[in-house]
C-alpha positions as CSV (number, residue, x, y, z in Angstrom):
1,M,-40.4,-27.0,-5.7
2,R,-37.8,-26.3,-2.5
3,S,-35.4,-28.8,-4.3
4,R,-35.6,-26.2,-7.7
5,S,-35.2,-23.3,-5.7
6,F,-32.6,-24.4,-3.6
7,G,-30.7,-26.2,-7.3
8,R,-31.0,-22.6,-8.5
9,G,-29.6,-20.7,-5.8
10,I,-26.4,-23.6,-5.6
11,A,-25.7,-22.7,-9.6
12,G,-26.2,-19.2,-8.6
13,A,-24.3,-19.2,-5.4
14,I,-21.3,-21.4,-7.8
15,G,-22.0,-18.3,-10.8
16,L,-21.3,-15.8,-8.5
17,A,-18.3,-17.7,-6.9
18,A,-16.6,-18.3,-10.3
19,L,-17.3,-14.6,-11.3
20,S,-15.4,-13.2,-7.6
21,V,-12.7,-15.5,-8.6
22,A,-12.4,-14.2,-12.5
23,T,-12.5,-10.7,-11.3
24,I,-9.7,-11.2,-8.7
25,A,-7.6,-12.9,-11.0
26,V,-8.2,-10.0,-13.7
27,A,-7.6,-7.3,-11.2
28,H,-4.6,-8.8,-9.7
29,H,-2.5,-10.1,-12.5
30,G,-3.7,-7.0,-14.8
31,W,-1.2,-4.2,-15.5
32,N,-3.8,-1.5,-14.2
33,S,-2.0,-0.4,-11.5
34,F,1.2,-0.5,-13.6
35,D,1.8,3.0,-15.9
36,T,3.1,0.6,-19.4
37,S,3.6,4.0,-20.7
38,R,6.7,4.3,-19.9
39,A,9.3,0.6,-19.8
40,Y,12.3,0.2,-17.5
41,Y,15.5,-1.5,-17.8
42,A,17.6,-2.6,-15.1
43,A,20.2,-5.6,-14.4
44,G,21.1,-7.1,-9.8
45,T,21.4,-9.3,-7.6
46,V,18.3,-11.1,-6.2
47,T,18.4,-10.7,-2.8
48,E,14.3,-12.4,-2.0
49,V,12.5,-15.1,-3.5
50,H,9.0,-15.7,-2.4
51,W,7.9,-18.7,-5.5
52,G,4.7,-19.7,-6.0
53,N,1.3,-18.5,-6.1
54,P,-0.9,-16.8,-7.3
55,H,2.4,-14.8,-8.6
56,S,5.8,-14.9,-7.6
57,E,7.6,-11.8,-5.6
58,V,11.6,-11.2,-6.0
59,H,13.7,-8.5,-4.8
60,M,16.7,-7.3,-6.7
61,K,19.3,-5.3,-5.9
62,V,19.8,-2.4,-8.5
63,D,23.6,-2.8,-9.5
64,G,23.2,-0.9,-12.9
65,T,20.5,1.0,-15.1
66,A,22.4,1.7,-18.4
67,L,20.4,0.0,-21.3
68,P,23.3,-2.7,-23.2
69,D,25.2,-2.4,-25.9
70,G,22.3,-3.2,-28.4
71,W,19.5,-3.1,-26.8
72,S,17.6,-2.6,-29.7
73,S,18.1,-5.4,-31.6
74,R,18.4,-7.7,-27.9
75,E,16.5,-11.4,-28.9
76,L,12.7,-11.4,-27.3
77,P,12.5,-14.4,-25.2
78,Q,10.2,-17.2,-26.0
79,G,6.5,-16.3,-26.0
80,A,7.5,-12.8,-26.6
81,D,4.0,-11.0,-28.3
82,D,5.1,-9.9,-31.5
83,S,3.8,-6.1,-30.5
84,D,4.0,-5.8,-26.9
85,G,7.6,-7.4,-26.4
86,P,9.1,-5.0,-29.4
87,A,7.4,-1.8,-28.1
88,T,8.1,-2.6,-24.5
89,I,12.1,-2.6,-25.7
90,A,11.5,0.6,-28.0
91,S,10.3,2.5,-24.8
92,A,13.0,1.0,-22.3
93,R,15.0,3.3,-20.4
94,P,17.1,3.3,-17.0
95,Y,15.6,2.7,-14.1
96,D,15.2,6.1,-12.6
97,G,12.6,4.8,-9.6
98,G,14.9,6.1,-6.9
99,H,15.2,3.3,-4.6
100,D,18.8,0.5,-4.3
101,E,16.2,-2.6,-4.8
102,V,13.1,-3.2,-6.1
103,E,10.4,-5.4,-6.1
104,L,9.7,-7.7,-9.2
105,M,5.5,-9.2,-9.5
106,L,6.2,-12.0,-11.5
107,A,3.9,-15.2,-12.7
108,G,3.6,-18.5,-10.9
109,P,5.6,-21.0,-11.3
110,E,3.7,-22.9,-13.6
111,W,3.6,-19.7,-15.9
112,M,7.0,-20.2,-15.8
113,R,7.4,-23.5,-16.7
114,R,5.2,-22.4,-19.6
115,W,7.7,-19.6,-20.9
116,G,10.6,-21.8,-20.0
117,L,11.8,-21.5,-16.8
118,E,12.2,-24.8,-15.1
119,R,13.2,-23.7,-11.4
120,P,12.6,-20.9,-8.9
121,L,15.2,-18.2,-8.9
122,E,17.7,-17.7,-6.4
123,V,19.1,-15.5,-4.3
124,G,22.6,-14.3,-5.3
125,E,21.2,-14.5,-9.0
126,K,21.9,-11.7,-11.4
127,L,19.1,-11.2,-13.9
128,E,18.3,-8.6,-16.2
129,V,14.6,-7.0,-16.6
130,V,12.4,-4.5,-18.2
131,G,9.2,-3.4,-17.6
132,Y,6.8,-1.2,-15.8
133,L,6.9,0.8,-12.8
134,G,3.8,0.5,-10.0
135,S,1.7,3.8,-10.5
136,S,2.0,4.6,-7.0
137,D,5.0,2.6,-6.0
138,K,8.3,3.0,-7.7
139,Q,9.9,0.3,-5.7
140,A,7.4,-2.2,-8.0
141,L,9.1,-3.1,-11.3
142,R,6.4,-5.3,-13.3
143,P,8.7,-7.4,-15.8
144,V,7.7,-8.0,-19.4
145,M,10.5,-9.6,-20.0
146,F,13.8,-11.1,-18.1
147,W,17.2,-12.5,-18.7
148,L,18.9,-14.8,-16.3
149,A,22.8,-14.1,-15.9
150,N,23.1,-17.5,-19.3
151,G,21.2,-15.3,-21.6
152,Q,17.6,-17.3,-21.5
153,G,15.0,-15.1,-21.6
154,V,11.7,-15.4,-19.8
155,W,8.6,-13.9,-21.1
156,Q,6.1,-12.6,-18.2
157,Q,2.6,-10.6,-19.8
158,L,-0.5,-12.9,-19.5
159,T,-2.7,-10.3,-20.8
160,S,-2.8,-6.8,-22.6
161,F,-1.3,-3.1,-21.3
162,P,-3.9,-0.3,-20.3
163,Q,-1.6,1.7,-22.6
164,R,0.7,1.4,-25.4
165,P,4.6,1.9,-24.2
166,E,6.1,5.6,-25.7
167,P,9.3,5.1,-27.4
168,A,12.2,5.9,-25.3
169,A,13.8,9.4,-26.9
170,N,17.2,8.6,-28.0
């Protein structure tokens, strides 16, 4: 009887640990701490890179916030969601978080490779990003997608948004 009880205890502990890790992963990579009702656009220069798991963090000096000409017809990155990609583009407005530098939360290296980015970003690199501001921190910007200086787009959405993006007023 002891061994059966011990086995159930181990199985229960393993199950609880797996559930805890899954809960942390969903909370960590979800969009709940970001306001997904309005997307923001910024272009800038990478000033700091922390490339790794569970996600990468990149600091970007904001060089401009005006949406580029032809924005509404911008080609989506490979792997973009057919619904959330266009909705994010339509929702985009100039970043107005009041900071000269933003902290970008990006997916981890393995997801970046799946989405076509085979290398870490580098200090000095130019980016265009569109994403959502932190609900309580307007310096935190979580891109749904970003583009490198060579035009390559990178998709960044692992989970669904808690609320649909609202189209920006024209």
